[in-house]
C-alpha positions in Angstrom: 20.2 -57.1 75.9 23.2 -55.5 74.2 21.9 -56.6 70.7 18.5 -55.1 71.5 20.1 -51.6 71.9 22.2 -52.0 68.8 19.0 -53.0 66.8 17.1 -50.1 68.3 19.9 -47.6 67.3 19.9 -49.0 63.8 16.1 -48.7 63.5 16.2 -45.2 64.9 19.0 -44.3 62.3 16.9 -45.5 59.4 13.8 -43.8 60.6 15.7 -40.5 60.8 17.2 -41.0 57.3 13.7 -41.8 55.9 12.1 -38.6 57.4 15.1 -36.5 56.4 14.9 -37.7 52.7 11.1 -37.4 52.7 11.0 -33.9 54.0 13.9 -32.5 51.9 12.6 -30.9 48.7 13.6 -32.4 45.3 16.2 -30.0 44.0 16.7 -29.1 40.4 19.2 -26.7 38.8 16.4 -24.3 37.9 15.0 -23.8 41.4 11.5 -24.8 40.3 9.3 -26.0 43.1 7.9 -29.0 41.4 8.7 -32.5 40.2 10.2 -33.5 36.8 7.5 -34.5 34.4 9.3 -34.8 31.1 12.8 -34.5 29.6 14.1 -34.1 26.1 16.6 -36.9 25.5 17.8 -35.6 22.2 17.0 -36.8 18.6 15.2 -39.9 19.9 12.6 -37.6 21.6 9.7 -36.6 19.3 8.7 -33.0 19.4 5.2 -31.9 20.6 2.8 -30.6 18.0 -0.1 -28.1 18.3 -2.5 -28.8 15.4 -4.5 -25.6 15.9 -1.5 -23.4 15.2 0.8 -25.8 13.2 3.6 -25.3 15.8 6.0 -27.9 16.9 8.8 -27.9 19.4 10.1 -29.5 22.5 11.3 -27.8 25.7 14.3 -29.3 27.4 12.3 -30.1 30.6 8.8 -30.0 31.9 8.1 -29.7 35.6 4.8 -30.3 37.3 4.1 -27.4 39.8 1.3 -26.3 42.0 -0.1 -24.0 39.3 0.4 -26.2 36.3 3.5 -27.0 34.2 6.7 -25.1 33.8 8.7 -25.6 30.6 12.5 -25.0 30.7 14.7 -24.0 27.8 18.4 -24.4 28.8 21.2 -22.9 26.7 24.6 -24.0 27.9 26.3 -20.9 26.6 27.6 -18.1 28.8 26.0 -14.8 28.3 22.6 -13.2 27.6 19.2 -14.6 27.0 18.2 -13.6 23.5 14.7 -12.8 22.2 15.0 -15.9 20.0 15.5 -18.1 23.1 12.2 -16.7 24.6 10.4 -17.2 21.3 11.7 -20.8 21.1 10.5 -21.5 24.6 7.1 -20.0 24.0 6.7 -22.1 20.8 7.7 -25.2 22.6 5.2 -24.4 25.4 2.5 -23.9 22.8 3.4 -27.2 21.2 3.3 -29.0 24.6 -0.1 -27.5 25.3 -1.3 -29.1 22.0 -0.2 -32.4 23.5 -2.1 -31.9 26.7 0.4 -30.3 29.0 -1.0 -27.2 30.7 2.2 -25.1 30.5 1.7 -21.8 32.3 5.3 -20.7 32.8 8.5 -20.9 30.8 12.0 -20.6 32.2 14.9 -19.7 29.9 18.4 -20.3 31.4 21.9 -19.8 30.2 25.0 -20.6 32.3 24.9 -17.1 33.6 21.3 -15.9 33.5 17.8 -17.1 34.1 14.4 -15.6 33.3 11.0 -16.8 34.2 8.0 -15.8 32.0 4.3 -16.3 32.9 2.3 -17.3 29.8 -1.2 -16.2 28.9 -3.9 -18.7 29.6 -5.2 -18.6 26.0 -3.4 -20.5 23.3 -4.4 -17.9 20.8 -2.9 -15.1 22.9 0.4 -17.1 23.2 0.4 -17.7 19.5 -0.1 -14.0 18.8 3.0 -13.3 20.8 5.1 -15.5 18.5 3.2 -15.5 15.2 5.5 -13.3 13.3 8.5 -15.6 14.2 6.5 -18.7 13.3 5.8 -17.2 9.9 9.6 -16.5 9.4 10.4 -20.1 10.4 7.7 -21.5 8.1 9.1 -19.4 5.2 12.7 -20.6 5.9 11.5 -24.2 6.0 9.8 -23.6 2.6 13.1 -22.4 1.1 12.2 -18.7 1.1 15.2 -16.5 1.9 14.7 -14.6 5.2 16.5 -11.5 6.4 19.2 -12.0 9.0 19.6 -10.2 12.3 23.2 -10.6 13.1 25.0 -9.5 16.2 28.5 -10.3 17.4 27.3 -12.4 20.4 24.8 -14.4 18.3 27.1 -14.9 15.4 30.0 -16.0 17.6 27.9 -19.0 18.9 26.1 -19.9 15.7 26.8 -23.2 14.0 26.2 -21.6 10.6 28.5 -18.6 10.9 30.9 -20.0 8.3 28.3 -20.2 5.6 26.2 -17.1 6.5 26.1 -14.0 4.4 25.0 -11.9 7.4 27.9 -12.7 9.8 28.7 -9.8 12.0 32.5 -9.5 12.2 
């Protein structure tokens, strides 16, 4: 009879653990209420491509949410979120849309700040928000010199600051 009570306690314990784990939400560092759908694993991960707008990119994470998909752009630096971070996240979201992911929100996060941005439903409207930056990137890729927009904070964290003629000192 003693073994019966021990077995009953063990079963009860596992049932409690099962229900506790099942009911607790899956946590993520971005406080997104959803499940991880895709992750950028570095150079081995191919970027997404949107044929209609000739935009490629890859967010750091994609989460499936109740409303669609949230793309996350994570910058490990301390400090502000730059306009270029937002543009990069929107371009990556547009590229992911071209690969079938219905991205409706982007989250940009640094070590100290986080910003969530709702995206327009239309790919054309989203492209219109970033088109001038896409043109600059395409010119740079083609070897055309582009104007710099230096600032102390951006230059401090840039990998090309030693070779850049625009470095803010």
